[in-house]
C-alpha positions in Angstrom: 0.0 0.0 0.0 2.8 2.4 0.9 4.6 1.9 -2.4 1.4 2.6 -4.4 0.2 5.6 -2.5 3.1 8.0 -2.5 1.7 11.3 -3.7 -1.6 9.7 -4.6 -5.3 10.5 -3.8 -6.5 7.3 -2.2 -10.1 6.0 -1.7 -10.6 3.3 0.9 -14.1 1.8 0.5 -15.5 -0.4 3.3 -12.6 1.0 5.3 -13.8 0.0 8.8 -11.1 1.6 11.0 -9.1 2.8 8.1 -6.2 0.3 8.0 -5.5 0.6 4.3 -6.1 4.4 4.3 -3.8 4.9 7.2 -1.1 2.8 5.6 -1.5 5.0 2.5 -1.0 8.1 4.6 2.1 6.5 6.1 3.3 5.9 2.6 3.0 9.5 1.6 -0.5 9.7 0.1 -1.5 13.3 -0.8 -5.0 12.6 0.5 -7.1 9.7 1.8 -10.9 9.4 1.9 -12.3 6.5 4.0 -15.8 5.3 3.4 -17.7 3.0 5.8 -21.2 2.5 7.2 -20.0 2.6 10.8 -19.6 6.1 12.3 -17.7 4.5 15.3 -15.2 2.8 13.0 -14.6 6.0 11.0 -14.1 7.9 14.3 -11.3 5.5 15.1 -9.8 6.0 11.6 -9.9 9.7 12.2 -8.2 9.3 15.5 -5.5 7.3 13.8 -4.9 10.0 11.2 -4.7 12.6 13.8 -2.2 10.5 15.8 -0.1 10.5 12.7 -0.3 14.3 12.5 -2.6 14.3 9.5 -5.6 16.7 9.5 -8.5 17.5 7.3 -6.2 18.6 4.4 -4.9 15.0 4.1 -7.7 12.8 5.5 -11.5 12.7 5.2 -14.2 10.2 6.0 -17.7 9.5 4.5 -20.2 7.6 6.6 -22.9 5.7 4.8 -23.6 3.1 2.2 -20.5 2.5 0.2 -22.2 2.5 -3.2 -24.1 5.7 -2.4 -20.9 7.4 -1.2 -19.0 6.4 -4.4 -21.8 7.8 -6.5 -21.7 11.1 -4.5 -17.9 11.3 -4.9 -18.3 10.9 -8.7 -21.1 13.4 -8.8 -18.8 15.9 -6.9 -16.1 15.3 -9.6 -13.6 13.8 -7.3 -11.0 11.4 -8.7 -8.6 9.0 -7.1 -5.4 7.4 -8.1 -5.7 4.4 -5.9 -8.9 2.7 -4.8 -9.1 0.0 -2.2 -12.3 -1.9 -2.0 -12.4 -4.5 0.9 -16.0 -5.4 1.5 -17.0 -7.6 4.5 -17.4 -11.3 3.9 -20.7 -12.5 2.6 -20.2 -16.0 3.8 -21.5 -16.9 7.3 -18.9 -18.0 9.9 -18.3 -21.7 10.1 -20.3 -22.1 13.3 -23.4 -20.5 11.8 -26.6 -22.6 11.9 -27.8 -21.9 8.4 -27.9 -23.8 5.2 -24.8 -23.4 3.0 -25.3 -20.5 0.6 -28.2 -19.0 2.6 -26.2 -15.8 3.3 -25.4 -15.3 -0.4 -28.9 -15.9 -1.7 -30.2 -13.4 0.9 -27.5 -10.8 0.1 -27.9 -10.9 -3.7 -31.7 -10.6 -3.9 
């Protein structure tokens, strides 16, 4: 991540606490935007950026549906050099008591 992000504008989608975005900042990214549905996770990402000495000029968050946020970013004319998309797993954990494939069929309807 650090090698790819030097001087780049980076979008971290489904960022959770911003691991990829913060690694990009550490690698010299010009700007990072983290997108996630969880306000609490994004608050931790923001704290991480601040702990690295990065403020609003270099780090931003967007809370909400990832697909809606990406549409809004495009509508605003924002462009990114590097995009990380790391969605949560659709498969249930091994100890789940559902039929195999139930999570996927529910998710894709």
